[in-house]
C-alpha positions in Angstrom: 18.6 -35.8 -34.0 20.0 -34.5 -30.8 20.5 -31.0 -32.4 16.8 -31.0 -33.4 15.8 -31.9 -29.8 17.9 -29.1 -28.4 16.3 -26.7 -30.9 12.8 -27.8 -29.8 13.8 -27.4 -26.2 15.1 -23.9 -26.9 11.9 -22.9 -28.7 9.7 -24.2 -25.9 11.7 -22.3 -23.3 11.5 -19.1 -25.4 7.8 -19.6 -25.6 7.7 -20.0 -21.8 9.7 -16.9 -21.4 7.4 -14.9 -23.7 4.3 -16.2 -21.8 5.8 -15.2 -18.4 6.7 -11.7 -19.7 3.2 -11.3 -21.2 1.5 -12.2 -17.9 3.9 -10.4 -15.5 2.6 -7.6 -13.3 5.6 -7.3 -10.9 9.0 -6.3 -12.3 11.2 -7.9 -9.6 9.4 -11.3 -9.7 9.3 -11.2 -13.5 13.1 -10.6 -13.8 13.9 -13.4 -11.4 11.7 -15.9 -13.3 12.9 -15.0 -16.7 16.6 -15.0 -15.7 16.2 -18.6 -14.5 14.4 -19.7 -17.7 17.0 -18.0 -19.9 19.9 -19.7 -18.1 18.2 -23.0 -18.5 17.9 -22.7 -22.3 21.4 -21.4 -22.7 22.8 -23.9 -20.2 24.7 -21.2 -18.5 25.1 -21.5 -14.7 24.9 -17.9 -13.5 23.5 -14.5 -14.4 22.4 -11.2 -13.0 20.5 -8.1 -13.9 21.2 -4.5 -13.1 18.4 -1.9 -13.3 19.8 1.6 -14.0 17.9 4.9 -13.6 18.3 8.1 -15.7 20.9 9.4 -13.3 23.1 6.4 -13.6 22.3 4.9 -10.2 22.0 1.1 -10.4 20.6 -1.7 -8.3 21.0 -5.5 -8.4 17.4 -6.4 -9.4 17.9 -10.2 -10.0 20.6 -12.8 -9.8 21.0 -16.6 -10.0 23.7 -18.8 -8.6 26.3 -16.1 -8.1 29.8 -17.2 -7.1 30.4 -17.2 -3.4 32.9 -14.4 -3.8 30.1 -12.1 -5.1 27.6 -13.3 -2.4 29.7 -12.1 0.6 28.2 -9.6 2.9 24.7 -9.8 1.4 26.1 -9.4 -2.2 28.0 -6.3 -1.4 30.4 -6.7 -4.3 27.4 -6.6 -6.7 25.8 -3.6 -5.0 28.6 -1.0 -5.0 31.4 0.3 -7.2 31.6 0.4 -10.9 32.4 -2.1 -13.7 33.0 -2.1 -17.4 29.5 -3.1 -18.5 27.9 -0.3 -16.5 30.5 2.2 -17.9 29.7 1.1 -21.5 25.9 1.4 -20.8 26.2 4.9 -19.3 28.4 6.4 -21.9 26.2 5.0 -24.7 28.6 2.4 -26.2 26.4 -0.6 -25.1 23.9 -0.8 -27.9 23.6 -4.6 -28.4 24.7 -7.9 -26.9 28.5 -8.0 -26.5 31.3 -10.0 -25.0 32.9 -8.2 -22.0 36.6 -9.0 -22.1 36.7 -9.6 -18.3 34.6 -8.9 -15.3 35.9 -6.1 -13.0 34.0 -7.4 -10.0 35.4 -10.9 -10.4 38.9 -9.4 -10.8 38.5 -7.5 -7.5 37.2 -10.6 -5.8 40.3 -12.5 -6.9 42.6 -9.7 -5.9 41.1 -9.3 -2.4 40.6 -13.1 -2.0 36.9 -12.8 -1.2 36.2 -16.5 -2.0 35.4 -19.0 -4.8 34.7 -17.4 -8.2 33.7 -20.7 -9.9 36.3 -20.1 -12.6 34.3 -17.2 -14.0 36.4 -14.4 -15.6 34.3 -13.1 -18.5 30.6 -12.5 -19.1 28.2 -11.4 -21.9 26.3 -8.2 -21.5 23.2 -7.0 -23.3 21.1 -3.8 -22.6 17.5 -4.0 -21.6 15.5 -1.5 -23.7 12.2 -0.8 -25.3 12.6 1.6 -28.3 14.9 4.4 -27.2 14.2 3.9 -23.5 16.8 2.0 -21.5 16.3 0.1 -18.2 19.5 -1.7 -17.4 21.7 -4.6 -18.4 21.5 -8.4 -18.4 24.7 -10.3 -17.8 25.4 -14.1 -18.1 28.5 -16.1 -17.4 30.0 -19.5 -17.3 33.2 -21.0 -15.8 36.2 -20.7 -18.1 34.0 -19.3 -20.9 35.7 -16.2 -22.5 33.7 -15.8 -25.6 30.0 -16.1 -26.6 29.0 -17.1 -30.1 27.0 -14.8 -32.4 24.0 -17.2 -32.0 24.2 -17.0 -28.2 24.4 -13.2 -28.3 21.5 -13.0 -30.7 19.4 -15.1 -28.3 20.3 -12.9 -25.4 19.5 -9.8 -27.4 16.1 -11.2 -28.3 15.2 -12.1 -24.7 16.5 -8.7 -23.4 14.3 -6.9 -25.9 11.3 -8.8 -24.7 12.2 -8.0 -21.1 12.5 -4.3 -21.9 9.1 -4.3 -23.7 7.5 -6.1 -20.7 9.0 -3.6 -18.2 7.6 -0.7 -20.3 4.2 -2.4 -20.4 4.2 -2.8 -16.6 5.2 0.8 -16.1 2.4 2.0 -18.3 -0.1 -0.3 -16.5 1.0 1.1 -13.1 0.7 4.7 -14.3 -2.8 4.0 -15.6 -3.8 2.3 -12.3 -2.4 5.2 -10.3 -4.3 7.7 -12.5 -7.5 5.7 -12.2 -7.1 5.5 -8.4 -6.5 9.2 -8.2 -9.7 9.9 -10.3 -11.7 7.5 -8.1 -10.4 9.2 -4.9 -11.3 12.6 -6.3 -14.7 11.5 -7.2 -15.3 10.0 -3.8 -14.0 13.1 -2.1 -16.4 15.2 -4.1 -19.3 13.0 -3.3 -18.6 13.2 0.4 -18.3 16.9 0.2 -21.5 17.4 -1.8 -23.7 14.9 0.2 -22.5 13.8 3.6 -20.6 17.0 4.4 -23.6 19.3 3.5 -26.0 17.0 5.4 -24.0 17.2 8.6 -23.9 21.0 8.2 -27.6 21.1 7.8 -28.2 19.0 10.9 -26.0 21.4 12.9 -27.9 24.4 11.7 -31.3 22.8 12.3 -30.3 21.9 15.9 -29.2 25.5 16.5 -32.4 26.9 15.1 -34.6 24.5 16.9 -32.9 25.3 20.2 -33.9 28.9 19.9 -37.6 27.8 19.5 -37.9 26.0 22.8 -37.8 26.9 26.4 -37.4 23.4 27.8 -33.9 23.0 29.3 -33.7 19.3 28.7 -34.6 19.7 25.1 -32.0 22.5 24.7 -29.4 20.3 26.3 -30.1 17.5 23.9 -30.1 19.9 20.9 -26.7 21.3 22.1 -25.4 17.8 22.2 -26.6 17.2 18.6 -24.8 20.4 17.6 -21.6 19.2 19.2 -21.8 15.7 17.6 -22.5 17.3 14.2 -19.6 19.6 14.5 -17.3 16.7 15.5 -18.5 14.6 12.6 -18.1 17.5 10.2 -14.5 18.0 11.4 -13.8 14.2 10.9 -15.4 14.4 7.5 -13.2 17.3 6.4 -10.2 15.3 7.5 -11.3 12.3 5.5 -11.9 14.4 2.4 -8.4 15.8 2.8 -7.0 12.3 3.0 -8.8 11.2 -0.1 -7.9 14.3 -2.1 -4.8 16.0 -0.9 -5.6 19.5 -2.1 -2.5 21.8 -1.9 0.1 19.1 -2.4 0.9 20.8 -5.7 2.4 23.6 -3.5 4.6 21.1 -1.6 4.2 18.8 1.3 4.8 21.5 3.9 1.9 23.6 2.7 -0.3 20.5 2.5 0.5 19.4 6.0 0.0 22.9 7.4 -3.4 23.1 5.8 -4.3 19.6 7.1 -3.2 20.6 10.6 -5.5 23.6 10.4 -8.4 21.3 9.5 -7.6 19.2 12.6 -7.3 22.3 14.8 -3.6 21.8 15.4 -0.8 24.4 15.5 2.1 23.3 13.3 5.5 24.8 13.9 7.6 24.2 10.8 11.4 24.1 10.3 12.4 23.5 6.7 16.0 23.1 5.5 17.3 22.5 2.0 14.0 21.4 0.4 13.0 22.5 -3.0 11.4 19.6 -4.8 11.1 15.9 -4.0 10.4 12.9 -6.2 6.6 12.6 -6.6 6.4 9.1 -5.1 8.4 10.1 -2.0 6.4 13.3 -1.5 3.1 11.3 -1.7 4.3 8.8 0.8 5.6 11.5 3.2 2.2 13.2 2.9 0.4 10.1 3.9 2.8 9.4 6.8 2.5 13.0 7.9 -1.3 12.8 7.8 -1.3 9.7 10.1 1.2 11.4 12.5 -1.0 14.5 12.8 -4.1 12.3 13.3 -2.4 10.5 16.1 -1.4 13.8 17.7 -5.0 15.0 17.5 -6.5 11.8 19.0 -3.9 10.9 21.6 -1.3 13.6 22.4 -3.7 15.9 24.3 -1.9 18.9 22.9 -2.5 21.0 19.8 1.1 22.2 19.4 3.2 20.1 17.0 6.7 20.5 15.7 7.4 19.6 12.1 10.8 19.4 10.5 11.7 18.6 6.9 15.3 18.6 5.6 16.9 17.4 2.4 20.5 16.7 1.5 21.8 15.4 -1.8 21.2 11.8 -0.8 18.5 11.8 2.0 15.3 13.5 3.0 14.3 13.6 6.7 10.9 14.3 8.2 10.3 14.7 12.0 7.0 15.1 13.7 7.2 15.7 17.4 4.8 16.7 20.2 5.2 17.4 24.0 1.9 15.6 24.8 1.0 12.7 27.0 3.3 10.1 25.3 3.3 6.4 26.1 5.6 3.6 27.3 7.7 2.3 24.4 11.1 0.9 23.7 12.6 -0.5 20.5 12.6 -4.1 21.8 8.8 -4.2 21.8 6.4 -4.2 18.9 4.9 -1.0 17.6 1.7 -0.5 19.5 -0.8 0.6 16.8 -1.8 -0.2 13.3 -1.3 3.4 12.3 2.3 3.5 13.4 2.9 0.1 11.8 1.5 1.4 8.5 3.8 4.4 8.7 6.8 2.1 9.2 5.7 -0.1 6.3 5.5 2.9 4.0 9.0 3.9 5.0 10.4 0.4 4.6 8.9 0.3 1.1 11.0 3.3 0.2 14.1 1.6 1.8 14.1 4.2 4.5 14.5 4.2 8.3 11.6 4.7 10.7 12.4 5.8 14.3 9.8 6.1 17.1 10.6 7.6 20.5 7.9 8.1 23.2 7.9 8.7 27.0 4.9 8.8 29.2 4.2 12.4 30.2 6.9 13.9 27.9 5.8 13.4 24.4 6.3 11.4 21.1 8.8 11.9 18.3 8.7 10.2 14.9 11.7 10.5 12.7 11.8 9.3 9.1 14.9 9.1 6.8 14.5 8.1 3.2 17.3 7.8 0.6 16.9 9.8 -2.6 19.3 7.6 -4.6 
């Protein structure tokens, strides 16, 4: 009777896992939730998931109840170095759920006396995949457990396949949303260009023509003011259109920012080192950050000469936007003074990069951004 109850509990938990995977929209949250549910049904105390990209770089995406020895220094033992499960995954030997003879990370923890390992020496490993596409590995372990049964491995393999399928679904949904957003931005940019942009241009021409038809100085002065307002609004509109539809980004971020600087009436001095191509998501974020930086220069720096630097190494891309304008009082102990600058920092943080702001009143402002490529 107890075996039947356990089986019912297992089926209910698997049903819960399937529902969570089907409803999930965020990979990180989904992996943490499913890992907890899986450990509950298998009655295993600890587990972790590595996501691995096509170049073999890995990250610890989820974990539950890791031994203290693996938690030290913000889980450093889990975030660097190699191990046997990753080796098997990367050389193509890991095709199904297997027993790993021993855990290299645990062995190192014992050797260097990093702390309590909870009696764990071995773990089971199963690849996360959908069809021929691989995403990473799922590991589970238990104190003093050196071998997992065929039934346990089959259960792990079943859940891992569901996780891989859910990850693929989330990827496809995100791509579709990104495509839809791009299409909507392009449509809005075209509408602004065809309607508002042309209307402002017509107002400017009408004011100019009307001014030539009158001799009254006060009327001429008002029409001149209308011309100036229309021209200013037209410039702002062109800048907005560029933000909605970054024309020229296909030629690289440098060409795009140079063109955008021309739209704003800024002179951009460029220094480029070691840059050929960048990952699309990084280039798009740098483009948006660069736009905001140039907008700030236009509005606040009181200078039209801007220095732009872009450099790339094997592991990092750095972008610097600097002006010798009016600057402002700022030190790192205070909060960032504007929403635009905060937004730039948030974009950099999302890419796990470093955002540096330096500004001195009367000397100028420098924004430096470093983003890891791995």
